[in-house]
PDB file of N, H, CA, C and O in Angstrom:
ATOM      1  N   MET A   1       8.921 -24.723 -13.556  1.00  0.00           N
ATOM      2  CA  MET A   1       7.924 -24.860 -13.525  1.00  0.00           C
ATOM      3  C   MET A   1       7.821 -23.282 -11.957  1.00  0.00           C
ATOM      4  O   MET A   1       6.981 -22.456 -11.599  1.00  0.00           O
ATOM      5  N   HIS A   2       9.246 -23.687 -11.536  1.00  0.00           N
ATOM      6  H   HIS A   2       9.929 -24.358 -11.827  1.00  0.00           H
ATOM      7  CA  HIS A   2       9.522 -22.155 -10.924  1.00  0.00           C
ATOM      8  C   HIS A   2       9.586 -20.006 -11.700  1.00  0.00           C
ATOM      9  O   HIS A   2       9.483 -18.801 -11.470  1.00  0.00           O
ATOM     10  N   TYR A   3       9.847 -21.153 -12.703  1.00  0.00           N
ATOM     11  H   TYR A   3       9.930 -22.132 -12.890  1.00  0.00           H
ATOM     12  CA  TYR A   3       9.830 -20.060 -14.097  1.00  0.00           C
ATOM     13  C   TYR A   3       7.861 -19.386 -14.003  1.00  0.00           C
ATOM     14  O   TYR A   3       7.332 -18.299 -13.766  1.00  0.00           O
ATOM     15  N   VAL A   4       7.565 -20.235 -14.212  1.00  0.00           N
ATOM     16  H   VAL A   4       7.994 -21.117 -14.404  1.00  0.00           H
ATOM     17  CA  VAL A   4       6.055 -19.920 -14.649  1.00  0.00           C
ATOM     18  C   VAL A   4       5.621 -18.824 -12.876  1.00  0.00           C
ATOM     19  O   VAL A   4       5.074 -17.722 -12.901  1.00  0.00           O
ATOM     20  N   ILE A   5       5.881 -19.256 -12.113  1.00  0.00           N
ATOM     21  H   ILE A   5       6.324 -20.152 -12.093  1.00  0.00           H
ATOM     22  CA  ILE A   5       5.369 -18.773 -11.228  1.00  0.00           C
ATOM     23  C   ILE A   5       5.914 -17.339 -10.954  1.00  0.00           C
ATOM     24  O   ILE A   5       5.224 -16.326 -11.072  1.00  0.00           O
ATOM     25  N   GLN A   6       6.942 -17.352 -10.658  1.00  0.00           N
ATOM     26  H   GLN A   6       7.502 -18.175 -10.562  1.00  0.00           H
ATOM     27  CA  GLN A   6       8.194 -16.043 -11.423  1.00  0.00           C
ATOM     28  C   GLN A   6       7.370 -15.246 -11.591  1.00  0.00           C
ATOM     29  O   GLN A   6       6.747 -14.422 -10.923  1.00  0.00           O
ATOM     30  N   VAL A   7       7.479 -15.875 -13.446  1.00  0.00           N
ATOM     31  H   VAL A   7       7.986 -16.544 -13.990  1.00  0.00           H
ATOM     32  CA  VAL A   7       6.557 -15.140 -14.196  1.00  0.00           C
ATOM     33  C   VAL A   7       5.149 -14.704 -13.866  1.00  0.00           C
ATOM     34  O   VAL A   7       4.756 -13.675 -14.415  1.00  0.00           O
ATOM     35  N   LEU A   8       4.353 -15.327 -13.067  1.00  0.00           N
ATOM     36  H   LEU A   8       4.671 -16.163 -12.621  1.00  0.00           H
ATOM     37  CA  LEU A   8       2.752 -15.110 -12.239  1.00  0.00           C
ATOM     38  C   LEU A   8       2.455 -13.629 -11.871  1.00  0.00           C
ATOM     39  O   LEU A   8       1.640 -12.764 -12.191  1.00  0.00           O
ATOM     40  N   ALA A   9       3.663 -13.785 -10.926  1.00  0.00           N
ATOM     41  H   ALA A   9       4.325 -14.488 -10.666  1.00  0.00           H
ATOM     42  CA  ALA A   9       3.720 -13.186  -9.844  1.00  0.00           C
ATOM     43  C   ALA A   9       4.441 -11.684  -9.768  1.00  0.00           C
ATOM     44  O   ALA A   9       4.361 -10.764  -8.954  1.00  0.00           O
ATOM     45  N   ALA A  10       5.177 -11.873 -10.994  1.00  0.00           N
ATOM     46  H   ALA A  10       5.242 -12.620 -11.656  1.00  0.00           H
ATOM     47  CA  ALA A  10       4.990 -10.368 -11.853  1.00  0.00           C
ATOM     48  C   ALA A  10       4.046 -10.191 -12.248  1.00  0.00           C
ATOM     49  O   ALA A  10       3.539  -9.521 -11.348  1.00  0.00           O
ATOM     50  N   ILE A  11       3.510 -10.261 -12.803  1.00  0.00           N
ATOM     51  H   ILE A  11       3.922 -10.805 -13.534  1.00  0.00           H
ATOM     52  CA  ILE A  11       2.374  -9.980 -14.262  1.00  0.00           C
ATOM     53  C   ILE A  11       1.147  -9.682 -12.932  1.00  0.00           C
ATOM     54  O   ILE A  11       0.140  -9.029 -13.203  1.00  0.00           O
ATOM     55  N   LEU A  12       1.335 -10.140 -11.754  1.00  0.00           N
ATOM     56  H   LEU A  12       2.154 -10.671 -11.534  1.00  0.00           H
ATOM     57  CA  LEU A  12       0.424 -10.012 -10.216  1.00  0.00           C
ATOM     58  C   LEU A  12       0.906  -8.587  -9.827  1.00  0.00           C
ATOM     59  O   LEU A  12       0.080  -7.677  -9.877  1.00  0.00           O
ATOM     60  N   VAL A  13       2.169  -8.329  -9.446  1.00  0.00           N
ATOM     61  H   VAL A  13       2.841  -9.069  -9.405  1.00  0.00           H
ATOM     62  CA  VAL A  13       3.064  -6.920  -8.917  1.00  0.00           C
ATOM     63  C   VAL A  13       2.669  -6.387 -10.029  1.00  0.00           C
ATOM     64  O   VAL A  13       1.945  -5.546  -9.497  1.00  0.00           O
ATOM     65  N   GLY A  14       2.490  -6.087 -11.676  1.00  0.00           N
ATOM     66  H   GLY A  14       3.078  -6.771 -12.109  1.00  0.00           H
ATOM     67  CA  GLY A  14       2.590  -5.461 -12.170  1.00  0.00           C
ATOM     68  C   GLY A  14       1.075  -4.648 -12.066  1.00  0.00           C
ATOM     69  O   GLY A  14       0.808  -3.446 -12.081  1.00  0.00           O
ATOM     70  N   THR A  15       0.263  -5.803 -11.962  1.00  0.00           N
ATOM     71  H   THR A  15       0.481  -6.779 -11.950  1.00  0.00           H
ATOM     72  CA  THR A  15      -0.946  -4.696 -12.361  1.00  0.00           C
ATOM     73  C   THR A  15      -1.984  -4.481 -10.763  1.00  0.00           C
ATOM     74  O   THR A  15      -3.141  -4.078 -10.648  1.00  0.00           O
ATOM     75  N   ALA A  16      -1.035  -4.922  -9.750  1.00  0.00           N
ATOM     76  H   ALA A  16      -0.095  -5.249  -9.844  1.00  0.00           H
ATOM     77  CA  ALA A  16      -2.004  -4.587  -8.352  1.00  0.00           C
ATOM     78  C   ALA A  16      -0.999  -3.550  -8.192  1.00  0.00           C
ATOM     79  O   ALA A  16      -1.267  -3.008  -7.120  1.00  0.00           O
ATOM     80  N   PHE A  17       0.488  -2.741  -8.942  1.00  0.00           N
ATOM     81  H   PHE A  17       0.707  -3.181  -9.814  1.00  0.00           H
ATOM     82  CA  PHE A  17       0.908  -1.478  -9.128  1.00  0.00           C
ATOM     83  C   PHE A  17      -0.528  -0.363  -9.573  1.00  0.00           C
ATOM     84  O   PHE A  17      -1.209   0.508  -9.031  1.00  0.00           O
ATOM     85  N   GLY A  18      -0.407  -1.147 -11.062  1.00  0.00           N
ATOM     86  H   GLY A  18       0.147  -1.854 -11.502  1.00  0.00           H
ATOM     87  CA  GLY A  18      -0.980  -0.203 -12.263  1.00  0.00           C
ATOM     88  C   GLY A  18      -2.678   0.485 -11.480  1.00  0.00           C
ATOM     89  O   GLY A  18      -3.228   1.560 -11.722  1.00  0.00           O
ATOM     90  N   ALA A  19      -3.248  -0.967 -10.236  1.00  0.00           N
ATOM     91  H   ALA A  19      -2.802  -1.840 -10.040  1.00  0.00           H
ATOM     92  CA  ALA A  19      -4.285  -0.335  -9.589  1.00  0.00           C
ATOM     93  C   ALA A  19      -4.027   0.056  -8.784  1.00  0.00           C
ATOM     94  O   ALA A  19      -4.977   0.050  -8.000  1.00  0.00           O
ATOM     95  N   LEU A  20      -3.110   0.514  -8.359  1.00  0.00           N
ATOM     96  H   LEU A  20      -2.339   0.519  -8.995  1.00  0.00           H
ATOM     97  CA  LEU A  20      -2.638   1.361  -6.933  1.00  0.00           C
ATOM     98  C   LEU A  20      -2.345   2.642  -7.637  1.00  0.00           C
ATOM     99  O   LEU A  20      -2.099   3.537  -6.829  1.00  0.00           O
ATOM    100  N   LEU A  21      -2.293   3.022  -8.900  1.00  0.00           N
ATOM    101  H   LEU A  21      -2.493   2.295  -9.556  1.00  0.00           H
ATOM    102  CA  LEU A  21      -1.725   3.805  -9.721  1.00  0.00           C
ATOM    103  C   LEU A  21      -3.169   4.879 -10.055  1.00  0.00           C
ATOM    104  O   LEU A  21      -3.050   6.058 -10.388  1.00  0.00           O
ATOM    105  N   GLY A  22      -4.285   4.279  -9.905  1.00  0.00           N
ATOM    106  H   GLY A  22      -4.382   3.322  -9.634  1.00  0.00           H
ATOM    107  CA  GLY A  22      -5.438   4.376 -10.728  1.00  0.00           C
ATOM    108  C   GLY A  22      -6.016   5.760  -9.490  1.00  0.00           C
ATOM    109  O   GLY A  22      -5.351   6.583  -8.861  1.00  0.00           O
ATOM    110  N   PRO A  23      -7.709   5.474  -9.554  1.00  0.00           N
ATOM    111  CA  PRO A  23      -7.982   6.270  -8.681  1.00  0.00           C
ATOM    112  C   PRO A  23      -7.940   5.855  -7.383  1.00  0.00           C
ATOM    113  O   PRO A  23      -7.766   4.695  -7.009  1.00  0.00           O
ATOM    114  N   ARG A  24      -8.109   6.853  -6.679  1.00  0.00           N
ATOM    115  H   ARG A  24      -8.250   7.795  -6.983  1.00  0.00           H
ATOM    116  CA  ARG A  24      -7.597   6.268  -5.240  1.00  0.00           C
ATOM    117  C   ARG A  24      -9.045   6.399  -3.675  1.00  0.00           C
ATOM    118  O   ARG A  24      -9.844   7.161  -3.131  1.00  0.00           O
ATOM    119  N   ASN A  25      -8.534   5.133  -3.663  1.00  0.00           N
ATOM    120  H   ASN A  25      -7.885   4.514  -4.105  1.00  0.00           H
ATOM    121  CA  ASN A  25     -10.185   4.214  -3.119  1.00  0.00           C
ATOM    122  C   ASN A  25      -8.826   3.589  -1.703  1.00  0.00           C
ATOM    123  O   ASN A  25      -7.617   3.467  -1.902  1.00  0.00           O
ATOM    124  N   ASN A  26      -9.290   3.414  -0.883  1.00  0.00           N
ATOM    125  H   ASN A  26     -10.272   3.513  -0.721  1.00  0.00           H
ATOM    126  CA  ASN A  26      -8.833   3.360   0.512  1.00  0.00           C
ATOM    127  C   ASN A  26      -8.511   1.828   0.505  1.00  0.00           C
ATOM    128  O   ASN A  26      -7.425   1.453   0.946  1.00  0.00           O
ATOM    129  N   PHE A  27      -9.377   0.975   0.041  1.00  0.00           N
ATOM    130  H   PHE A  27     -10.260   1.279  -0.317  1.00  0.00           H
ATOM    131  CA  PHE A  27     -10.317  -0.353   0.306  1.00  0.00           C
ATOM    132  C   PHE A  27      -9.013  -1.195  -1.162  1.00  0.00           C
ATOM    133  O   PHE A  27      -8.497  -2.301  -1.317  1.00  0.00           O
ATOM    134  N   LEU A  28      -8.999  -0.011  -1.834  1.00  0.00           N
ATOM    135  H   LEU A  28      -9.419   0.888  -1.708  1.00  0.00           H
ATOM    136  CA  LEU A  28      -8.126  -0.447  -3.566  1.00  0.00           C
ATOM    137  C   LEU A  28      -7.183  -0.420  -3.080  1.00  0.00           C
ATOM    138  O   LEU A  28      -6.477  -1.409  -3.274  1.00  0.00           O
ATOM    139  N   PHE A  29      -6.476   0.976  -1.955  1.00  0.00           N
ATOM    140  H   PHE A  29      -7.050   1.780  -1.797  1.00  0.00           H
ATOM    141  CA  PHE A  29      -5.036   1.534  -2.176  1.00  0.00           C
ATOM    142  C   PHE A  29      -4.507   0.059  -1.499  1.00  0.00           C
ATOM    143  O   PHE A  29      -3.628  -0.645  -1.998  1.00  0.00           O
ATOM    144  N   ILE A  30      -5.373  -0.285  -0.041  1.00  0.00           N
ATOM    145  H   ILE A  30      -6.086   0.287   0.364  1.00  0.00           H
ATOM    146  CA  ILE A  30      -4.645  -1.944   0.523  1.00  0.00           C
ATOM    147  C   ILE A  30      -4.500  -3.001   0.375  1.00  0.00           C
ATOM    148  O   ILE A  30      -3.734  -3.810   0.898  1.00  0.00           O
ATOM    149  N   SER A  31      -5.543  -3.109  -0.667  1.00  0.00           N
ATOM    150  H   SER A  31      -6.165  -2.452  -1.092  1.00  0.00           H
ATOM    151  CA  SER A  31      -5.613  -4.114  -0.944  1.00  0.00           C
ATOM    152  C   SER A  31      -4.445  -4.325  -2.067  1.00  0.00           C
ATOM    153  O   SER A  31      -3.960  -5.402  -2.414  1.00  0.00           O
ATOM    154  N   SER A  32      -4.157  -3.170  -2.490  1.00  0.00           N
ATOM    155  H   SER A  32      -4.551  -2.296  -2.208  1.00  0.00           H
ATOM    156  CA  SER A  32      -2.744  -3.024  -3.746  1.00  0.00           C
ATOM    157  C   SER A  32      -1.460  -3.617  -3.077  1.00  0.00           C
ATOM    158  O   SER A  32      -0.777  -4.369  -3.773  1.00  0.00           O
ATOM    159  N   LEU A  33      -1.080  -3.363  -1.845  1.00  0.00           N
ATOM    160  H   LEU A  33      -1.635  -2.753  -1.280  1.00  0.00           H
ATOM    161  CA  LEU A  33      -0.111  -2.801  -1.634  1.00  0.00           C
ATOM    162  C   LEU A  33      -0.351  -4.844  -0.971  1.00  0.00           C
ATOM    163  O   LEU A  33       0.569  -5.659  -0.901  1.00  0.00           O
ATOM    164  N   ILE A  34      -1.783  -5.098  -0.621  1.00  0.00           N
ATOM    165  H   ILE A  34      -2.530  -4.436  -0.678  1.00  0.00           H
ATOM    166  CA  ILE A  34      -1.578  -6.409  -0.065  1.00  0.00           C
ATOM    167  C   ILE A  34      -0.921  -7.237  -1.107  1.00  0.00           C
ATOM    168  O   ILE A  34       0.054  -7.974  -0.960  1.00  0.00           O
ATOM    169  N   SER A  35      -1.652  -6.986  -2.254  1.00  0.00           N
ATOM    170  H   SER A  35      -2.444  -6.387  -2.373  1.00  0.00           H
ATOM    171  CA  SER A  35      -1.480  -7.849  -3.413  1.00  0.00           C
ATOM    172  C   SER A  35       0.095  -7.606  -4.239  1.00  0.00           C
ATOM    173  O   SER A  35       0.566  -8.431  -5.022  1.00  0.00           O
ATOM    174  N   ILE A  36       0.665  -6.475  -3.915  1.00  0.00           N
ATOM    175  H   ILE A  36       0.283  -5.805  -3.279  1.00  0.00           H
ATOM    176  CA  ILE A  36       2.228  -6.386  -4.324  1.00  0.00           C
ATOM    177  C   ILE A  36       2.678  -7.261  -3.490  1.00  0.00           C
ATOM    178  O   ILE A  36       3.412  -8.102  -4.009  1.00  0.00           O
ATOM    179  N   ALA A  37       2.422  -7.405  -1.905  1.00  0.00           N
ATOM    180  H   ALA A  37       1.826  -6.722  -1.484  1.00  0.00           H
ATOM    181  CA  ALA A  37       3.738  -7.987  -0.784  1.00  0.00           C
ATOM    182  C   ALA A  37       3.963  -8.872  -1.505  1.00  0.00           C
ATOM    183  O   ALA A  37       5.009  -9.172  -2.081  1.00  0.00           O
ATOM    184  N   LEU A  38       2.381  -9.620  -1.512  1.00  0.00           N
ATOM    185  H   LEU A  38       1.531  -9.376  -1.044  1.00  0.00           H
ATOM    186  CA  LEU A  38       2.166 -11.424  -1.679  1.00  0.00           C
ATOM    187  C   LEU A  38       2.983 -11.042  -2.666  1.00  0.00           C
ATOM    188  O   LEU A  38       4.096 -11.064  -2.141  1.00  0.00           O
ATOM    189  N   GLY A  39       3.133 -10.629  -4.033  1.00  0.00           N
ATOM    190  H   GLY A  39       2.229 -10.612  -4.460  1.00  0.00           H
ATOM    191  CA  GLY A  39       3.279 -10.820  -4.649  1.00  0.00           C
ATOM    192  C   GLY A  39       5.461 -11.396  -5.236  1.00  0.00           C
ATOM    193  O   GLY A  39       6.085 -12.316  -5.765  1.00  0.00           O
ATOM    194  N   ILE A  40       5.670 -10.033  -4.614  1.00  0.00           N
ATOM    195  H   ILE A  40       5.163  -9.286  -4.184  1.00  0.00           H
ATOM    196  CA  ILE A  40       7.162  -9.934  -4.665  1.00  0.00           C
ATOM    197  C   ILE A  40       7.728 -11.228  -3.539  1.00  0.00           C
ATOM    198  O   ILE A  40       8.834 -11.764  -3.606  1.00  0.00           O
ATOM    199  N   VAL A  41       6.714 -11.518  -2.589  1.00  0.00           N
ATOM    200  H   VAL A  41       5.816 -11.083  -2.535  1.00  0.00           H
ATOM    201  CA  VAL A  41       6.802 -12.798  -1.969  1.00  0.00           C
ATOM    202  C   VAL A  41       7.429 -13.929  -2.910  1.00  0.00           C
ATOM    203  O   VAL A  41       8.481 -14.558  -3.026  1.00  0.00           O
ATOM    204  N   ALA A  42       6.304 -13.832  -3.452  1.00  0.00           N
ATOM    205  H   ALA A  42       5.450 -13.321  -3.358  1.00  0.00           H
ATOM    206  CA  ALA A  42       6.015 -15.057  -4.698  1.00  0.00           C
ATOM    207  C   ALA A  42       7.562 -15.379  -5.485  1.00  0.00           C
ATOM    208  O   ALA A  42       8.342 -16.327  -5.590  1.00  0.00           O
ATOM    209  N   ILE A  43       7.435 -13.686  -6.039  1.00  0.00           N
ATOM    210  H   ILE A  43       6.802 -12.917  -5.954  1.00  0.00           H
ATOM    211  CA  ILE A  43       8.724 -13.813  -6.967  1.00  0.00           C
ATOM    212  C   ILE A  43      10.026 -14.780  -6.228  1.00  0.00           C
ATOM    213  O   ILE A  43      10.431 -15.895  -6.556  1.00  0.00           O
ATOM    214  N   VAL A  44      10.651 -13.524  -4.693  1.00  0.00           N
ATOM    215  H   VAL A  44      10.322 -12.618  -4.426  1.00  0.00           H
ATOM    216  CA  VAL A  44      12.230 -14.485  -3.777  1.00  0.00           C
ATOM    217  C   VAL A  44      11.332 -15.514  -3.946  1.00  0.00           C
ATOM    218  O   VAL A  44      11.216 -15.844  -5.126  1.00  0.00           O
ATOM    219  N   THR A  45      10.139 -16.608  -2.563  1.00  0.00           N
ATOM    220  H   THR A  45      10.233 -16.341  -1.604  1.00  0.00           H
ATOM    221  CA  THR A  45      10.195 -17.484  -2.709  1.00  0.00           C
ATOM    222  C   THR A  45       9.900 -18.868  -3.893  1.00  0.00           C
ATOM    223  O   THR A  45      10.262 -20.040  -3.786  1.00  0.00           O
ATOM    224  N   ALA A  46       8.986 -18.089  -5.187  1.00  0.00           N
ATOM    225  H   ALA A  46       8.692 -17.137  -5.274  1.00  0.00           H
ATOM    226  CA  ALA A  46       8.529 -19.090  -6.019  1.00  0.00           C
ATOM    227  C   ALA A  46       7.864 -19.933  -5.517  1.00  0.00           C
ATOM    228  O   ALA A  46       7.821 -21.137  -5.771  1.00  0.00           O
ATOM    229  N   SER A  47       7.240 -19.262  -4.680  1.00  0.00           N
ATOM    230  H   SER A  47       7.275 -18.284  -4.473  1.00  0.00           H
ATOM    231  CA  SER A  47       5.815 -20.527  -4.593  1.00  0.00           C
ATOM    232  C   SER A  47       4.593 -20.268  -4.313  1.00  0.00           C
ATOM    233  O   SER A  47       4.359 -19.322  -3.561  1.00  0.00           O
ATOM    234  N   TRP A  48       3.603 -20.995  -4.815  1.00  0.00           N
ATOM    235  H   TRP A  48       3.793 -21.763  -5.426  1.00  0.00           H
ATOM    236  CA  TRP A  48       2.546 -20.475  -5.093  1.00  0.00           C
ATOM    237  C   TRP A  48       1.395 -20.216  -4.695  1.00  0.00           C
ATOM    238  O   TRP A  48       0.455 -19.864  -5.409  1.00  0.00           O
ATOM    239  N   MET A  49       1.385 -20.427  -3.122  1.00  0.00           N
ATOM    240  H   MET A  49       2.148 -20.713  -2.542  1.00  0.00           H
ATOM    241  CA  MET A  49       0.830 -19.784  -2.226  1.00  0.00           C
ATOM    242  C   MET A  49       0.453 -18.827  -2.175  1.00  0.00           C
ATOM    243  O   MET A  49      -0.730 -18.534  -2.346  1.00  0.00           O
ATOM    244  N   PRO A  50       1.717 -17.754  -1.820  1.00  0.00           N
ATOM    245  CA  PRO A  50       1.489 -16.294  -1.788  1.00  0.00           C
ATOM    246  C   PRO A  50       1.246 -15.649  -3.432  1.00  0.00           C
ATOM    247  O   PRO A  50       1.344 -14.427  -3.548  1.00  0.00           O
ATOM    248  N   LEU A  51       0.958 -16.411  -4.574  1.00  0.00           N
ATOM    249  H   LEU A  51       0.879 -17.403  -4.479  1.00  0.00           H
ATOM    250  CA  LEU A  51       0.624 -16.179  -5.645  1.00  0.00           C
ATOM    251  C   LEU A  51      -0.616 -16.349  -5.338  1.00  0.00           C
ATOM    252  O   LEU A  51      -1.013 -15.310  -4.810  1.00  0.00           O
ATOM    253  N   ALA A  52      -1.545 -17.228  -5.404  1.00  0.00           N
ATOM    254  H   ALA A  52      -1.223 -18.072  -5.833  1.00  0.00           H
ATOM    255  CA  ALA A  52      -3.039 -17.091  -5.037  1.00  0.00           C
ATOM    256  C   ALA A  52      -3.635 -16.727  -4.260  1.00  0.00           C
ATOM    257  O   ALA A  52      -4.842 -16.714  -4.500  1.00  0.00           O
ATOM    258  N   ILE A  53      -3.126 -16.161  -2.736  1.00  0.00           N
ATOM    259  H   ILE A  53      -2.145 -16.171  -2.541  1.00  0.00           H
ATOM    260  CA  ILE A  53      -3.642 -15.836  -2.240  1.00  0.00           C
ATOM    261  C   ILE A  53      -4.124 -14.240  -2.718  1.00  0.00           C
ATOM    262  O   ILE A  53      -5.252 -13.749  -2.697  1.00  0.00           O
ATOM    263  N   GLY A  54      -2.292 -13.391  -3.329  1.00  0.00           N
ATOM    264  H   GLY A  54      -1.375 -13.789  -3.346  1.00  0.00           H
ATOM    265  CA  GLY A  54      -2.255 -11.960  -3.874  1.00  0.00           C
ATOM    266  C   GLY A  54      -3.254 -11.638  -5.158  1.00  0.00           C
ATOM    267  O   GLY A  54      -3.978 -10.651  -5.283  1.00  0.00           O
ATOM    268  N   THR A  55      -3.144 -12.385  -5.779  1.00  0.00           N
ATOM    269  H   THR A  55      -2.555 -13.187  -5.678  1.00  0.00           H
ATOM    270  CA  THR A  55      -3.833 -12.990  -6.707  1.00  0.00           C
ATOM    271  C   THR A  55      -5.622 -12.892  -6.452  1.00  0.00           C
ATOM    272  O   THR A  55      -6.233 -12.348  -7.372  1.00  0.00           O
ATOM    273  N   ALA A  56      -6.252 -13.271  -5.543  1.00  0.00           N
ATOM    274  H   ALA A  56      -5.756 -13.713  -4.796  1.00  0.00           H
ATOM    275  CA  ALA A  56      -7.244 -13.880  -4.961  1.00  0.00           C
ATOM    276  C   ALA A  56      -7.547 -11.931  -4.700  1.00  0.00           C
ATOM    277  O   ALA A  56      -8.043 -11.054  -5.407  1.00  0.00           O
ATOM    278  N   VAL A  57      -6.943 -11.963  -3.330  1.00  0.00           N
ATOM    279  H   VAL A  57      -6.540 -12.676  -2.756  1.00  0.00           H
ATOM    280  CA  VAL A  57      -7.118 -10.476  -3.133  1.00  0.00           C
ATOM    281  C   VAL A  57      -7.198  -9.398  -4.291  1.00  0.00           C
ATOM    282  O   VAL A  57      -8.108  -8.575  -4.192  1.00  0.00           O
ATOM    283  N   LEU A  58      -6.658  -9.344  -4.976  1.00  0.00           N
ATOM    284  H   LEU A  58      -5.919 -10.013  -5.056  1.00  0.00           H
ATOM    285  CA  LEU A  58      -6.640  -8.087  -6.274  1.00  0.00           C
ATOM    286  C   LEU A  58      -8.121  -8.784  -7.721  1.00  0.00           C
ATOM    287  O   LEU A  58      -8.205  -8.270  -8.836  1.00  0.00           O
ATOM    288  N   LEU A  59      -9.155 -10.100  -7.188  1.00  0.00           N
ATOM    289  H   LEU A  59      -9.086 -10.518  -6.282  1.00  0.00           H
ATOM    290  CA  LEU A  59      -9.358 -10.473  -8.086  1.00  0.00           C
ATOM    291  C   LEU A  59     -10.895  -9.536  -7.045  1.00  0.00           C
ATOM    292  O   LEU A  59     -11.684  -8.623  -7.292  1.00  0.00           O
ATOM    293  N   LEU A  60     -10.717 -10.124  -6.301  1.00  0.00           N
ATOM    294  H   LEU A  60     -10.077 -10.865  -6.101  1.00  0.00           H
ATOM    295  CA  LEU A  60     -12.216 -10.021  -5.281  1.00  0.00           C
ATOM    296  C   LEU A  60     -11.608  -7.864  -5.091  1.00  0.00           C
ATOM    297  O   LEU A  60     -12.643  -7.270  -4.787  1.00  0.00           O
ATOM    298  N   THR A  61     -10.919  -7.269  -5.147  1.00  0.00           N
ATOM    299  H   THR A  61     -10.079  -7.751  -5.394  1.00  0.00           H
ATOM    300  CA  THR A  61     -10.936  -5.610  -5.467  1.00  0.00           C
ATOM    301  C   THR A  61     -11.494  -5.811  -6.401  1.00  0.00           C
ATOM    302  O   THR A  61     -12.691  -5.955  -6.149  1.00  0.00           O
ATOM    303  N   TYR A  62     -11.176  -5.945  -7.834  1.00  0.00           N
ATOM    304  H   TYR A  62     -10.205  -5.827  -8.039  1.00  0.00           H
ATOM    305  CA  TYR A  62     -12.125  -5.354  -8.607  1.00  0.00           C
ATOM    306  C   TYR A  62     -13.425  -6.038  -8.365  1.00  0.00           C
ATOM    307  O   TYR A  62     -14.307  -5.282  -8.773  1.00  0.00           O
ATOM    308  N   ALA A  63     -13.786  -6.814  -8.022  1.00  0.00           N
ATOM    309  H   ALA A  63     -13.070  -7.428  -7.690  1.00  0.00           H
ATOM    310  CA  ALA A  63     -15.200  -7.307  -8.214  1.00  0.00           C
ATOM    311  C   ALA A  63     -15.945  -6.663  -6.963  1.00  0.00           C
ATOM    312  O   ALA A  63     -17.104  -6.804  -6.572  1.00  0.00           O
ATOM    313  N   VAL A  64     -15.275  -6.185  -6.651  1.00  0.00           N
ATOM    314  H   VAL A  64     -14.334  -6.070  -6.968  1.00  0.00           H
ATOM    315  CA  VAL A  64     -16.691  -4.950  -5.765  1.00  0.00           C
ATOM    316  C   VAL A  64     -16.701  -3.412  -5.748  1.00  0.00           C
ATOM    317  O   VAL A  64     -15.906  -2.623  -5.236  1.00  0.00           O
ATOM    318  N   PRO A  65     -17.875  -3.202  -6.483  1.00  0.00           N
ATOM    319  CA  PRO A  65     -18.105  -2.302  -7.607  1.00  0.00           C
ATOM    320  C   PRO A  65     -17.811  -0.974  -6.793  1.00  0.00           C
ATOM    321  O   PRO A  65     -18.237  -0.916  -5.639  1.00  0.00           O
ATOM    322  N   PRO A  66     -17.130   0.065  -7.308  1.00  0.00           N
ATOM    323  CA  PRO A  66     -16.771   1.646  -7.839  1.00  0.00           C
ATOM    324  C   PRO A  66     -17.669   1.934  -6.461  1.00  0.00           C
ATOM    325  O   PRO A  66     -18.353   0.978  -6.095  1.00  0.00           O
ATOM    326  N   LYS A  67     -17.751   3.394  -5.499  1.00  0.00           N
ATOM    327  H   LYS A  67     -17.195   4.170  -5.796  1.00  0.00           H
ATOM    328  CA  LYS A  67     -17.986   4.465  -4.883  1.00  0.00           C
ATOM    329  C   LYS A  67     -18.229   5.393  -5.639  1.00  0.00           C
ATOM    330  O   LYS A  67     -17.379   6.244  -5.900  1.00  0.00           O
ATOM    331  N   THR A  68     -19.707   5.407  -6.247  1.00  0.00           N
ATOM    332  H   THR A  68     -20.398   4.716  -6.036  1.00  0.00           H
ATOM    333  CA  THR A  68     -20.046   6.747  -6.646  1.00  0.00           C
ATOM    334  C   THR A  68     -20.516   7.879  -6.478  1.00  0.00           C
ATOM    335  O   THR A  68     -21.739   7.929  -6.341  1.00  0.00           O
ATOM    336  N   ALA A  69     -19.663   9.292  -6.423  1.00  0.00           N
ATOM    337  H   ALA A  69     -18.670   9.252  -6.535  1.00  0.00           H
ATOM    338  CA  ALA A  69     -20.456  10.261  -5.926  1.00  0.00           C
ATOM    339  C   ALA A  69     -22.273  10.264  -5.749  1.00  0.00           C
ATOM    340  O   ALA A  69     -22.920   9.783  -6.679  1.00  0.00           O
ATOM    341  N   SER A  70     -22.885  10.728  -4.732  1.00  0.00           N
ATOM    342  H   SER A  70     -22.359  11.119  -3.977  1.00  0.00           H
ATOM    343  CA  SER A  70     -24.138  10.855  -4.918  1.00  0.00           C
ATOM    344  C   SER A  70     -23.851  12.404  -5.188  1.00  0.00           C
ATOM    345  O   SER A  70     -22.917  13.171  -4.954  1.00  0.00           O
ATOM    346  N   SER A  71     -25.615  12.527  -6.042  1.00  0.00           N
ATOM    347  H   SER A  71     -26.374  11.903  -6.232  1.00  0.00           H
ATOM    348  CA  SER A  71     -25.507  14.047  -6.688  1.00  0.00           C
ATOM    349  C   SER A  71     -26.103  14.960  -5.508  1.00  0.00           C
ATOM    350  O   SER A  71     -27.168  14.470  -5.133  1.00  0.00           O
ATOM    351  N   GLY A  72     -25.829  15.919  -4.924  1.00  0.00           N
ATOM    352  H   GLY A  72     -24.963  16.317  -5.228  1.00  0.00           H
ATOM    353  CA  GLY A  72     -26.480  15.954  -3.192  1.00  0.00           C
ATOM    354  C   GLY A  72     -27.216  17.223  -3.766  1.00  0.00           C
ATOM    355  O   GLY A  72     -27.317  18.218  -3.048  1.00  0.00           O
ATOM    356  N   ALA A  73     -27.907  17.209  -5.478  1.00  0.00           N
ATOM    357  H   ALA A  73     -27.825  16.401  -6.061  1.00  0.00           H
ATOM    358  CA  ALA A  73     -28.834  17.939  -5.449  1.00  0.00           C
ATOM    359  C   ALA A  73     -30.263  17.622  -4.686  1.00  0.00           C
ATOM    360  O   ALA A  73     -31.174  18.449  -4.713  1.00  0.00           O
TER     361      ALA A  73
END
């Protein structure tokens, strides 16, 4: 079971790192850093709680619609 948690945590870290390299947004940047940190904790400790919290943070971040630049015409 520890290997499953560690593989899922590695997927979380990779996904959050990919989001971190995407378009810059302060909310996305901070939540990606939180998800990466919790994913690394889950890899090291093989605990499901940081994995679940990191996944929830990243999914809630993706649920927030991106800000669009208004056309100042």
